[in-house]
VOGU-3710 file (C-alpha; in Angstrom, 3 decimals, decimal comma):
1> mstiwphdlg> 25,673/12,501/16,199  25,759/16,299/16,212  28,205/16,229/13,274  25,774/14,294/11,064  23,246/17,098/10,625  22,817/20,773/11,549  20,947/21,687/14,703  17,636/21,504/12,793  16,301/19,569/9,814  15,928/22,575/7,551
11> dtkgpkykkl> 12,878/24,371/6,230  12,068/22,070/3,322  8,505/20,810/3,127  7,536/17,311/4,167  7,170/15,291/7,360  10,082/15,715/9,749  10,263/11,996/10,520  10,983/11,362/6,823  13,735/14,016/6,753  15,274/12,536/9,884
21> adtirsavgs> 15,153/9,022/8,426  16,769/10,294/5,193  19,491/12,026/7,188  20,343/8,840/9,067  20,333/6,805/5,847  22,772/9,275/4,286  25,018/9,155/7,343  25,134/5,358/7,224  25,706/5,342/3,465  28,595/7,823/3,710
31> gtlsigaklp> 30,223/5,992/6,583  29,707/8,844/9,050  27,683/6,339/11,042  29,480/3,007/11,046  28,070/-0,464/11,702  27,438/-0,901/15,402  27,314/2,852/16,109  24,825/3,700/18,846  22,213/6,351/18,111  21,126/8,825/20,793
41> pvrelsyqlg> 18,094/7,965/22,930  14,816/9,224/21,497  14,356/12,022/24,010  17,947/13,230/23,735  17,856/13,456/19,945  14,440/15,134/19,967  15,842/17,791/22,320  18,925/18,315/20,131  16,843/18,781/16,976  13,892/20,608/18,510
51> itpgtvaray> 11,331/18,036/17,389  8,918/15,771/19,256  10,013/12,411/20,674  7,296/10,788/18,589  8,913/12,108/15,405  12,263/10,572/16,328  10,621/7,290/17,390  8,788/7,052/14,067  12,008/7,610/12,088  13,808/4,969/14,167
61> silteegllq> 10,904/2,561/13,670  10,961/2,975/9,874  14,711/2,388/9,694  14,502/-0,598/12,048  11,847/-2,161/9,818  14,100/-1,560/6,796  16,906/-3,378/8,600  19,187/-0,323/8,664  18,934/-0,036/12,460  18,404/-2,606/15,185
71> aevgrgtfva> 16,894/-2,045/18,632  18,207/-3,949/21,624  16,062/-3,948/24,748  17,798/-2,167/27,606  20,782/-1,084/25,449  19,458/1,252/22,774  19,348/1,584/18,979  22,346/0,739/16,771  23,345/0,731/13,106  22,738/-2,842/11,944
81> aakkpvlddv> 25,254/-4,982/10,138  24,760/-5,165/6,367  23,006/-8,315/5,224  23,768/-10,236/2,068  20,597/-10,136/-0,072  19,721/-13,803/-0,332  16,570/-15,109/-1,999  14,694/-15,542/1,301  15,349/-11,890/2,193  14,016/-10,748/-1,178
91> warqlhihei> 10,834/-12,766/-0,750  10,387/-11,432/2,777  10,605/-7,807/1,658  8,221/-8,363/-1,244  5,654/-10,091/0,946  6,029/-7,632/3,841  6,941/-10,529/6,143  10,166/-9,753/7,981  10,436/-13,098/9,719  13,760/-14,023/11,224
101> knpghislfs> 14,591/-17,653/10,550  15,620/-18,484/14,111  13,925/-20,794/16,596  11,492/-18,913/18,800  11,007/-16,008/16,384  7,522/-15,582/14,990  5,973/-13,165/12,484  2,566/-11,811/13,444  2,570/-9,202/10,678  -0,099/-10,879/8,517
111> pripdvgqva> -2,558/-13,716/9,230  -1,385/-17,206/8,310  -4,045/-19,864/8,125  -3,544/-23,561/8,982  -3,549/-26,496/6,608  -6,700/-28,462/7,395  -6,734/-30,370/4,112  -6,739/-27,605/1,530  -3,152/-28,371/0,465  -4,140/-31,930/-0,453
121> amrdalrlva> -7,258/-30,582/-2,204  -5,132/-28,197/-4,262  -2,707/-30,970/-5,219  -5,598/-33,165/-6,349  -7,039/-30,273/-8,346  -3,679/-29,549/-9,943  -3,477/-33,140/-11,151  -6,872/-32,739/-12,798  -5,766/-29,472/-14,398  -2,624/-31,137/-15,734
131> qgpdlaflsy> -4,808/-33,718/-17,483  -6,812/-31,040/-19,305  -6,858/-30,512/-23,093  -3,607/-29,425/-24,714  -5,061/-26,210/-26,133  -5,915/-25,030/-22,624  -2,168/-24,594/-22,098  -1,616/-22,805/-25,414  -4,483/-20,314/-25,691  -5,079/-16,750/-24,519
141> ptrdaytplr> -7,750/-16,299/-21,852  -11,200/-15,395/-23,152  -14,250/-14,000/-21,394  -16,487/-16,925/-22,348  -13,929/-19,492/-21,232  -14,200/-18,181/-17,667  -17,986/-18,271/-17,469  -17,956/-21,553/-15,463  -15,562/-20,026/-12,924  -17,607/-16,840/-12,589
151> eavvnwlsel> -20,700/-18,974/-12,063  -18,798/-20,953/-9,408  -17,940/-17,653/-7,708  -21,599/-16,598/-7,699  -22,473/-19,919/-6,084  -19,563/-19,589/-3,632  -20,883/-16,183/-2,531  -24,565/-17,093/-2,680  -25,046/-17,211/1,109  -23,817/-13,630/1,558
161> plgslseqev> -26,132/-10,564/1,607  -24,784/-9,063/-1,609  -28,028/-8,310/-3,400  -28,832/-9,667/-6,848  -25,647/-11,029/-8,446  -24,996/-12,529/-11,863  -21,780/-13,880/-13,305  -21,673/-10,865/-15,650  -20,997/-8,632/-12,639  -18,038/-10,728/-11,420
171> vlthggqsgl> -14,435/-9,993/-12,370  -11,690/-12,405/-11,335  -8,629/-10,718/-9,897  -5,195/-11,598/-8,541  -6,211/-11,343/-4,898  -8,068/-8,650/-2,992  -5,515/-5,884/-3,582  -5,755/-6,452/-7,322  -9,532/-6,243/-6,944  -9,249/-2,833/-5,278
181> mvvmqallrg> -7,047/-1,590/-8,101  -9,438/-2,807/-10,783  -12,436/-1,137/-9,139  -10,587/2,139/-8,588  -9,478/2,181/-12,206  -13,100/1,747/-13,261  -14,237/4,645/-11,083  -11,566/7,329/-10,916  -11,494/10,188/-13,385  -9,981/13,642/-13,589
191> pqptilvedl> -6,391/14,820/-13,024  -6,352/14,204/-9,246  -9,464/12,453/-7,952  -10,114/12,074/-4,229  -10,707/8,886/-2,284  -12,058/8,860/1,263  -10,947/6,306/3,859  -11,274/5,905/7,612  -8,615/7,857/9,536  -7,190/4,484/10,510
201> syagfrraae> -7,463/2,028/7,633  -5,949/-0,738/5,530  -2,751/0,612/3,962  -3,636/-1,072/0,647  -6,308/1,574/0,050  -3,661/4,296/0,110  -1,158/2,333/-1,955  -3,669/1,645/-4,710  -4,814/5,270/-4,721  -1,240/6,570/-4,928
211> llraqvvgve> -0,500/4,359/-7,931  -3,514/5,924/-9,648  -2,423/9,458/-8,664  -5,437/9,946/-6,434  -5,548/12,024/-3,282  -6,472/10,170/-0,092  -8,421/11,973/2,648  -9,096/10,480/6,058  -12,543/10,589/7,666  -12,957/10,563/11,433
221> mdecgilpda> -14,289/7,323/12,914  -15,482/5,889/16,207  -16,109/2,374/17,526  -18,782/1,851/14,835  -16,737/3,009/11,883  -17,004/6,197/9,817  -18,794/9,106/11,506  -21,647/10,284/9,247  -21,172/13,969/10,092  -17,470/13,750/9,264
231> lekaarktga> -18,271/11,953/5,997  -20,777/14,662/5,051  -18,207/17,356/5,726  -15,459/15,568/3,779  -17,783/14,935/0,823  -18,691/18,613/0,579  -15,121/19,812/0,987  -13,357/17,405/-1,380  -15,874/16,364/-4,025  -14,630/12,799/-3,505
241> lvlctspevh> -15,608/10,142/-6,031  -15,028/7,050/-3,891  -15,258/5,854/-0,289  -13,171/2,790/0,662  -14,268/1,007/3,807  -14,334/-2,370/5,588  -17,605/-2,501/7,544  -17,583/-6,195/8,491  -14,019/-6,404/9,803  -12,323/-3,062/10,087
251> nptglytple> -8,607/-3,406/9,509  -6,752/-2,926/11,869  -9,146/-2,526/14,811  -11,422/-5,509/14,113  -14,470/-3,326/14,765  -17,795/-3,655/12,945  -20,166/-1,102/11,379  -23,788/-1,889/12,360  -26,694/-1,674/9,937  -27,980/1,696/11,143
261> rrqeivriar> -24,608/3,347/10,569  -24,296/1,740/7,130  -27,692/3,116/6,164  -26,614/6,629/7,198  -23,458/6,291/5,118  -25,489/5,162/2,103  -27,764/8,210/2,380  -24,757/10,542/2,371  -23,088/8,681/-0,502  -26,238/8,928/-2,602
271> rhgiqiiedd> -26,590/12,627/-1,859  -23,045/13,335/-3,071  -22,738/10,699/-5,819  -19,993/8,790/-4,006  -19,300/5,195/-4,990  -18,578/2,790/-2,102  -15,862/0,125/-2,328  -16,348/-2,482/0,391  -13,269/-4,549/1,241  -14,480/-7,846/2,707
281> cyrmgdprap> -11,198/-9,752/2,623  -10,658/-10,176/6,376  -14,031/-11,627/7,342  -13,845/-15,342/8,170  -17,310/-15,901/9,670  -20,846/-14,978/8,653  -21,595/-11,317/7,846  -23,585/-9,398/10,435  -25,410/-6,948/8,150  -26,193/-6,488/4,443
291> syralapelg> -23,286/-5,334/2,313  -23,224/-1,878/0,730  -23,863/-3,602/-2,572  -27,163/-4,892/-1,175  -28,061/-1,614/0,564  -27,205/0,558/-2,454  -27,257/-1,599/-5,615  -26,376/1,363/-7,841  -23,177/2,406/-6,023  -21,897/-0,556/-3,976
301> whvssisksl> -18,729/-2,350/-5,199  -17,559/-5,447/-3,337  -14,058/-6,949/-3,125  -13,160/-10,260/-1,475  -10,776/-13,181/-1,853  -10,011/-16,692/-0,631  -6,803/-15,634/1,126  -8,187/-15,797/4,675  -10,512/-18,744/4,079  -8,539/-21,211/1,917
311> tpalrigfal> -5,106/-19,958/0,867  -3,363/-16,690/-0,022  -0,924/-18,551/-2,278  -3,247/-18,772/-5,302  -3,946/-15,005/-5,301  -7,595/-15,438/-6,231  -9,918/-12,497/-5,622  -13,350/-11,330/-6,718  -14,444/-7,818/-7,648  -18,225/-7,387/-7,879
321> apqgrgpdlr> -19,733/-4,483/-9,776  -23,064/-2,823/-8,983  -25,975/-3,792/-11,164  -25,367/-2,560/-14,712  -21,691/-1,701/-14,132  -20,233/-5,119/-15,015  -18,999/-3,989/-18,474  -17,008/-1,118/-16,906  -15,250/-3,511/-14,547  -14,601/-6,156/-17,211
331> rvaehgyfgl> -13,115/-3,561/-19,554  -10,511/-2,546/-16,975  -9,562/-6,151/-16,233  -9,336/-7,166/-19,877  -7,310/-4,115/-20,842  -5,062/-4,548/-17,815  -4,222/-8,254/-17,673  -6,575/-10,105/-20,083  -7,649/-12,475/-17,291  -6,350/-15,113/-14,953
341> aqplaalsci> -3,921/-17,700/-16,259  -5,904/-20,579/-17,743  -4,476/-23,278/-15,416  -5,114/-21,062/-12,382  -8,691/-20,427/-13,491  -9,256/-24,172/-13,999  -7,809/-24,932/-10,565  -10,014/-22,290/-8,927  -13,105/-23,597/-10,689  -12,452/-27,094/-9,340
351> llgdpktkdl> -11,900/-25,867/-5,785  -14,837/-23,463/-5,610  -17,145/-25,931/-7,311  -16,391/-28,758/-4,884  -18,972/-28,911/-2,033  -16,277/-30,238/0,311  -14,349/-26,973/0,030  -16,879/-25,205/2,262  -16,118/-27,845/4,905  -12,448/-26,896/4,639
361> vravqkemar> -13,340/-23,234/5,158  -15,250/-24,084/8,329  -12,315/-26,178/9,549  -9,939/-23,234/8,958  -12,256/-20,980/10,975  -12,431/-23,468/13,823  -8,660/-23,883/14,015  -8,006/-20,145/13,818  -10,467/-19,653/16,678  -8,271/-21,901/18,858
371> yirvavnalg> -5,304/-19,592/18,297  -7,420/-16,504/18,941  -8,505/-17,928/22,306  -4,834/-18,429/23,228  -4,153/-14,766/22,398  -7,135/-13,653/24,479  -6,135/-15,829/27,421  -2,681/-14,255/27,437  -3,587/-10,633/26,652  -7,214/-10,340/27,734
381> gfdltwddqv> -6,263/-8,456/30,879  -5,343/-5,482/28,705  -7,454/-3,311/26,391  -7,963/-5,904/23,651  -10,461/-5,994/20,780  -10,995/-9,455/19,356  -13,476/-11,772/17,674  -13,054/-15,487/17,078  -13,956/-14,917/13,403  -11,308/-12,220/12,848
391> pfvwlrlpag> -7,692/-13,320/12,150  -6,038/-10,634/14,281  -6,464/-8,813/17,576  -6,118/-5,094/18,297  -4,239/-4,140/21,452  -4,388/-0,633/22,951  -1,204/-0,213/24,923  -1,050/0,635/28,614  0,686/3,699/30,048  4,436/3,556/29,626
401> wrsaafsraa> 4,400/2,221/26,074  4,160/3,852/22,658  3,283/1,756/19,638  6,609/2,192/17,798  8,656/1,476/20,926  6,528/-1,535/21,833  6,849/-2,954/18,318  10,629/-2,601/18,487  10,758/-4,223/21,914  8,550/-7,080/20,705
411> aaqgvqirsa> 10,827/-7,617/17,688  13,787/-7,795/20,032  11,917/-10,577/21,842  11,382/-12,404/18,539  7,757/-11,348/17,980  6,971/-9,164/14,969  3,775/-7,141/15,058  2,373/-4,076/13,316  2,297/-0,646/14,921  -0,817/1,512/14,535
421> defalrdgra> 1,389/3,963/12,614  1,288/1,620/9,619  -2,482/2,091/9,307  -2,601/5,869/9,741  -2,447/8,388/6,917  1,008/9,871/6,470  0,007/13,146/8,063  -2,544/11,587/10,384  -2,370/10,658/14,038  -2,150/7,044/15,126
431> pnavriaina> -3,502/5,686/18,407  -1,258/4,031/20,937  -1,997/0,502/19,721  -0,701/-2,489/17,751  -2,252/-5,144/15,524  -1,320/-8,753/16,287  -2,128/-11,217/13,501  -2,810/-14,904/14,079  -0,080/-17,236/12,801  -1,343/-20,819/12,564
441> hvslaefesa> 1,767/-21,952/10,672  3,430/-22,492/14,035  2,264/-24,832/16,779  -0,226/-23,656/19,377  2,527/-23,884/22,002  4,883/-21,685/19,942  2,111/-19,154/19,409  1,310/-19,127/23,124  4,984/-18,527/23,896  4,901/-15,438/21,672
451> mlrlrallds> 1,769/-14,156/23,429  3,389/-14,622/26,834  6,439/-12,675/25,684  4,167/-9,810/24,680  2,389/-9,969/28,026  5,698/-9,785/29,867  6,559/-6,608/27,963  3,152/-5,109/28,713  3,611/-5,832/32,412  7,038/-4,140/32,511
461> pleqisv> 7,278/-1,065/30,278  10,868/0,177/30,024  11,419/3,918/30,348  14,467/3,910/28,136  12,503/2,762/25,084  9,206/4,506/25,722  8,678/8,067/24,552
//
């Protein structure tokens, strides 16, 4: 390996793990590193290059996720064989689901909810849509045409503490991530605006901000969410326009921000003119405190979807503007994508307007809770954060494991999970933890088998793959 790069990675700016990953990619592309070539152990390479073991481990983890490298428990890290890009592989990369289609392998990257009758409900609704008037399939979307759907959304959300809400303040989006983008576009101004997020947060916040050329600054947090003193300091230092946060279900830790902390955050936001975007997409159960939209009607924006309650396949989300800001939000949506496709809007209106759909949501929650209990039974002896209304668990790793190494070892055992690194800012520090999503597309027995494989790894950390 010493012939692949000089004895250091140069003096160019940028994270060293990225430069190391680029160097390995170039070596593989040029043939200097051939398929099957074994890379040095993490500690050995870190010593050769004069960098930390964590930097090497992060570079290896990135390249393993890309499929360029493969880790084999007890043997080391190797250059992977090139794969033919078939359709399934393309879909997997686009959806961030790197699931290996082999028996016993299971993806726990993102939550997957069970079918408790919503598939049949969608098929019935599609038949009704297909019988609609001909012009519905030949016309551009219009604002007035979607009034019934927006009213159905208001009714769908009526039991939540969102404050006063009218259909004029609802914008229909293509899922929660689309909702975040629409709200940010309505709020951001200036050549390089600043967005604040928790130090550990949903990666979609950063991705949306980067697309809009915004700077993302992390704010220190504790077990209750954002620390008010840290938020005050960041607000003064950066002049940030927006705070993105998930107070009901923090992603990835599953923690919750209590009312008192939310009220402190609102006071600081008001003092500095910061708008608050609340991402409520991961909550499956009842909310535990009023939303920021209810606590601060003039600056609270709310984003949610049906992905964790009914289906992620339809890509239906809701962006809610503060009182009086509905026109700003609608303008962005209409200029960006006109509106939802007419058949999709009609389908959503049927589903959300059917009283039986709420029964399906409760059935999804009940079934997901069964899987969560299996995860807790298997992993509860470790430092685990969980809630039976949250579709993932957060596992702080015991001594002997690092998050990147544990994720690689789990993948080698056929279980794909997310390292804490994926939720940290690029220059931030990640805790020694992993997020394990609930996959109810597999049987309870298959899911339990995956949990037991993780427990076996936790019980026997391997020195050769820990750093």
